[in-house]
C-alpha positions in Angstrom: -38.3 -100.2 -149.1 -36.4 -97.4 -147.4 -37.9 -94.4 -145.8 -36.1 -91.2 -144.9 -37.2 -88.3 -142.8 -35.9 -84.8 -142.7 -35.9 -83.0 -139.3 -35.8 -79.3 -139.5 -34.5 -77.6 -136.3 -36.3 -74.5 -135.0 -34.0 -71.7 -134.2 -33.8 -70.9 -130.4 -35.0 -67.3 -130.7 -38.2 -68.5 -132.5 -38.8 -71.3 -129.9 -38.7 -68.9 -126.9 -41.0 -66.6 -128.7 -43.6 -69.3 -129.2 -43.4 -70.3 -125.5 -44.0 -66.7 -124.4 -47.0 -66.4 -126.6 -48.4 -69.6 -125.1 -47.9 -68.4 -121.5 -49.5 -65.1 -122.2 -52.5 -66.9 -123.8 -52.8 -69.0 -120.6 -52.6 -66.0 -118.2 -55.1 -63.8 -119.9 -58.1 -65.8 -118.7 -56.7 -65.7 -115.1 -56.2 -61.9 -115.2 -59.6 -61.5 -116.6 -61.0 -63.7 -113.7 -59.1 -61.5 -111.1 -60.6 -58.4 -112.6 -64.0 -59.8 -112.2 -63.4 -60.7 -108.4 -63.6 -64.0 -106.4 -67.1 -65.5 -105.7 -68.5 -64.7 -102.2 -67.1 -67.0 -99.5 -69.6 -69.4 -97.9 -69.7 -68.9 -94.1 -71.7 -69.9 -91.1 -72.5 -67.2 -88.5 -73.7 -67.0 -84.9 -75.1 -64.1 -82.8 -73.2 -62.1 -80.3 -74.8 -62.7 -76.9 -74.9 -60.6 -73.7 -75.4 -62.5 -70.5 -74.0 -63.1 -67.1 -71.3 -65.6 -66.7 -71.6 -68.1 -63.9 -68.3 -69.5 -62.7 -67.5 -71.9 -59.8 -64.7 -71.8 -57.3 -63.9 -74.4 -54.6 -62.4 -73.2 -51.3 -61.2 -75.3 -48.3 -62.8 -74.3 -45.0 -63.4 -75.3 -41.4 -66.7 -76.3 -39.7 -67.8 -74.3 -36.7 -71.0 -74.7 -34.5 -73.7 -72.2 -35.0 -73.8 -71.5 -31.3 -70.8 -71.8 -28.9 -71.0 -70.6 -25.3 -68.9 -70.4 -22.2 -71.7 -70.8 -19.7 -71.3 -68.5 -16.7 -72.9 -68.6 -13.3 -75.4 -65.8 -12.6 -74.8 -65.9 -8.9 -72.3 -67.0 -6.2 -72.4 -70.5 -4.9 -70.6 -73.7 -4.1 -71.0 -76.7 -6.5 -73.1 -79.4 -4.8 -74.1 -81.4 -7.8 -72.9 -81.8 -11.4 -75.8 -83.2 -13.5 -74.0 -83.3 -16.9 -70.4 -84.2 -17.9 -68.4 -83.4 -21.0 -69.5 -85.4 -24.1 -73.1 -85.5 -23.1 -76.0 -83.7 -24.8 -78.3 -81.3 -23.1 -81.7 -79.7 -23.8 -82.4 -76.1 -23.5 -83.2 -75.2 -19.9 -81.8 -78.5 -18.5 -79.7 -78.2 -15.3 -76.0 -78.7 -15.8 -74.7 -77.7 -12.3 -76.5 -77.2 -9.0 -75.0 -74.6 -6.7 -75.8 -73.7 -3.1 -75.4 -70.6 -1.0 -76.3 -70.7 2.7 -76.1 -66.9 3.0 -78.7 -66.4 0.3 -81.0 -68.9 2.1 -80.7 -66.9 5.3 -81.3 -63.7 3.5 -84.5 -65.3 2.1 -85.9 -65.9 5.6 -85.1 -62.3 6.5 -86.7 -60.9 3.3 -89.9 -62.9 3.8 -90.3 -61.6 7.4 -89.6 -58.0 6.2 -92.3 -58.2 3.5 -94.8 -59.6 6.0 -94.1 -56.7 8.4 -94.3 -54.1 5.6 -97.6 -55.4 4.5 -99.0 -55.1 8.0 -97.8 -51.5 8.3 -99.2 -50.6 5.0 -102.6 -52.0 5.8 -102.5 -50.2 9.2 -101.6 -46.9 7.5 -104.5 -47.3 5.0 -106.9 -47.7 7.9 -105.6 -44.7 9.8 -105.8 -42.5 6.7 -109.4 -43.7 6.1 -110.2 -42.7 9.7 -108.3 -39.4 9.1 -106.1 -40.4 12.0 -102.9 -40.2 10.0 -101.4 -38.0 7.3 -101.3 -39.1 3.6 -97.5 -39.0 3.8 -97.4 -41.8 6.3 -99.4 -44.0 3.8 -96.9 -43.1 1.0 -94.0 -44.0 3.3 -95.6 -47.4 4.2 -96.2 -48.1 0.5 -92.6 -47.3 -0.4 -91.2 -49.6 2.3 -93.5 -52.4 1.2 -92.4 -52.1 -2.4 -88.7 -52.0 -1.3 -89.1 -55.2 0.8 -90.9 -57.0 -2.0 -88.1 -56.0 -4.5 -85.5 -57.3 -2.2 -87.4 -60.6 -1.7 -87.8 -61.0 -5.5 -84.0 -60.4 -6.0 -83.1 -63.0 -3.4 -85.6 -65.5 -4.9 -84.2 -64.9 -8.4 -80.6 -65.5 -7.1 -81.6 -68.7 -5.5 -83.2 -69.9 -8.7 -79.9 -69.0 -10.5 -78.1 -71.5 -8.3 -79.3 -74.1 -10.8 -77.1 -73.4 -13.9 -79.1 -74.3 -17.0 -78.2 -74.8 -20.6 -79.0 -71.7 -22.7 -79.6 -73.8 -25.8 -79.7 -77.5 -26.8 -76.3 -78.9 -27.7 -73.2 -80.8 -26.7 -71.3 -80.2 -23.5 -67.7 -79.9 -24.6 -65.9 -79.2 -21.3 -66.8 -78.9 -17.6 -64.7 -76.2 -15.8 -65.7 -76.9 -12.2 -65.7 -79.8 -9.7 -67.8 -80.7 -6.7 -67.1 -78.4 -3.7 -65.6 -75.6 -5.7 -66.8 -72.0 -5.1 -68.1 -70.3 -8.2 -68.3 -66.5 -8.3 -70.9 -64.6 -10.2 -69.9 -64.5 -13.9 -67.4 -67.3 -13.5 -67.3 -69.9 -16.4 -68.6 -73.3 -15.5 -68.9 -75.2 -18.8 -68.5 -74.9 -22.6 -71.5 -75.8 -24.8 -71.9 -75.9 -28.6 -74.8 -76.5 -30.9 -74.2 -78.4 -34.1 -77.8 -79.0 -35.3 -76.8 -76.2 -37.8 -73.2 -75.8 -38.7 -71.3 -72.9 -40.1 -68.4 -73.2 -42.5 -65.7 -70.5 -42.5 -63.9 -70.3 -45.9 -61.2 -67.8 -46.9 -62.1 -66.6 -50.4 -59.6 -64.8 -52.6 -60.3 -61.1 -52.8 -60.9 -61.0 -56.5 -64.1 -63.1 -56.0 -65.4 -61.5 -52.8 -67.3 -58.7 -54.5 -69.1 -61.2 -56.7 -70.6 -63.1 -53.8 -73.7 -62.0 -51.9 -75.4 -62.8 -48.7 -78.2 -65.4 -49.3 -76.4 -67.0 -52.3 -76.7 -70.8 -52.4 -73.5 -72.8 -52.2 -72.6 -76.5 -52.0 -70.6 -78.0 -49.1 -68.7 -81.2 -49.0 -67.4 -83.0 -45.8 -64.9 -85.3 -47.4 -63.9 -87.0 -44.1 -67.5 -88.4 -43.9 -67.8 -89.3 -47.5 -71.2 -87.7 -47.5 -73.2 -86.3 -50.4 -73.1 -82.6 -50.9 -74.9 -80.3 -48.5 -77.0 -77.4 -49.6 -75.9 -74.2 -47.8 -76.4 -70.5 -47.9 -74.0 -67.5 -47.4 -74.9 -65.8 -44.1 -72.0 -63.4 -43.8 -69.1 -61.9 -45.8 -66.7 -60.3 -43.4 -65.4 -56.8 -44.2 -61.9 -57.5 -42.9 -59.5 -60.0 -44.6 -56.0 -61.3 -44.2 -53.3 -59.1 -45.6 -50.8 -62.0 -46.0 -53.1 -64.1 -48.2 -55.4 -61.4 -49.6 -58.4 -63.5 -48.6 -61.7 -62.7 -46.8 -63.7 -65.0 -44.5 -67.1 -66.0 -46.0 -69.5 -67.8 -43.6 -72.0 -70.3 -44.9 -74.7 -72.2 -42.9 -76.0 -75.7 -43.5 -78.4 -78.0 -41.6 -76.8 -80.9 -39.6 -79.9 -82.9 -38.3 -78.1 -86.2 -37.7 -75.1 -84.5 -35.9 -72.5 -86.3 -37.9 -70.7 -83.1 -38.9 -68.5 -82.1 -35.9 -66.9 -78.8 -35.0 -63.5 -78.1 -36.7 -63.9 -80.7 -39.4 -62.4 -79.8 -42.8 -64.8 -78.9 -45.5 -64.8 -77.8 -49.1 -67.3 -75.2 -50.3 -68.2 -74.6 -53.9 -69.3 -71.0 -54.6 -71.1 -69.9 -57.7 -69.6 -66.7 -59.0 -71.9 -64.4 -61.0 -70.0 -62.0 -63.0 -71.4 -58.8 -64.6 -73.1 -59.1 -68.0 -70.5 -59.6 -70.8 -70.5 -59.9 -74.5 -70.0 -63.6 -75.6 -69.1 -65.0 -79.0 -68.8 -68.6 -80.1 -65.2 -69.9 -79.5 -64.8 -70.6 -83.2 -65.4 -66.9 -84.0 -62.0 -66.0 -82.5 -59.3 -65.7 -85.2 -55.6 -65.2 -84.1 -54.0 -63.1 -86.8 -50.7 -61.4 -87.2 -52.2 -58.1 -86.1 -53.9 -59.6 -83.0 -57.1 -61.4 -82.0 -60.1 -60.5 -84.3 -63.6 -61.6 -85.2 -65.4 -61.0 -88.5 -68.8 -59.4 -88.4 -71.2 -60.1 -91.3 -72.7 -56.8 -92.5 -75.1 -57.8 -95.3 -73.0 -59.4 -98.0 -69.5 -58.4 -96.7 -67.6 -58.9 -93.5 -65.9 -56.3 -91.3 -62.8 -57.3 -89.2 -63.1 -56.2 -85.5 -60.2 -56.4 -83.1 -61.3 -57.9 -79.7 -59.8 -58.7 -76.3 -60.8 -62.1 -75.0 -61.7 -63.0 -71.5 -62.8 -66.2 -69.8 -64.4 -69.2 -71.6 -67.8 -70.3 -70.6 -69.7 -73.3 -72.1 -68.3 -73.1 -75.5 -68.4 -69.3 -75.5 -65.7 -66.7 -75.0 -66.2 -63.3 -73.3 -64.9 -60.5 -75.5 -64.4 -56.7 -75.4 -64.5 -54.7 -78.6 -66.6 -52.8 -81.1 -69.5 -55.4 -80.9 -73.2 -55.2 -80.1 -75.6 -57.9 -78.9 -77.2 -59.5 -81.9 -74.2 -58.9 -84.3 -73.5 -61.9 -86.6 -70.0 -63.1 -86.3 -68.5 -65.7 -88.7 -67.8 -69.1 -86.9 -67.1 -71.2 -90.0 -65.1 -70.2 -93.1 -63.3 -67.3 -91.3 -59.8 -68.7 -91.5 -58.9 -66.9 -94.8 -61.3 -64.0 -94.7 -60.2 -60.4 -95.3 -61.7 -57.2 -94.1 -64.4 -56.1 -96.6 -64.5 -59.5 -98.4 -67.8 -60.6 -99.9 -69.5 -63.5 -98.2 -72.6 -65.7 -98.5 -74.3 -66.8 -95.3 -75.3 -70.4 -95.7 -76.5 -71.0 -92.1 -77.0 -69.2 -88.8 -75.8 -71.3 -85.9 -78.0 -71.4 -82.8 
């Protein structure tokens, strides 16, 4: 059995017409959908915060003693005994050097005799005045001479006591500047003494941070040469004059050194906490870098508003920003990649 089929060709102009109708039919629902608008975009938001930002900077410094003194003799004398040598420790008031002065000792004998004579004359004048055998002026003169003699005696005794050169504070004797038999004049330096029970660290802090530090702020000090744990310290001074070459300012911190392991001129590293003024902070995911610049999207009810911002430093997952924002505003942190200004949104969660 034979079969035959007849194929009728559709003219080209009719074929293109049918395709056009089919395309229009397919596009009509899409245009209708556009006219009705897209559904609201699902987003996650977080609040704009206002708080201080705490940053940390680490600065190399140098250890110095809390007290350092060039001990001077308070009177003239010759060195007859040196009780302490460089490298030894001394207690406050302990004798370091013993001086002697023969002229002072001779003056002491004379002053004692003068006081004894003036006391006798004063007693005699009192008796004569009581008997009305002398004028009141004679008694006044005798009293003055006695006071003068006693003052001179007291001065000589004090100078003799000063022949024993004593430590003004407890510490380490760093250098002896005299030898036995040398003459020491009043005010002459005899030894260098430092106290390291409390140390001071001098650090040169960059000028942009100085105004953010305050006296009394707590800091952390590390003495890396000793491999010790961190030391708790406190700022005791921020100097008003800095170094023009480096644009840094000396900041002095103080820490306890009870075991004396930290020595003068050791290198240190000080970690300062920098408290900046209150700033507006947004979650780092709220920042969108667009063609027009950096923006965030603020959720106002059921729509979002695009706000240009200027970003600052990052802090614990947050970013400091400047712009038309207020604390408590809700900014989009998820789903903001394709948002447009004024677009409808649906908040599905508020991030804490």
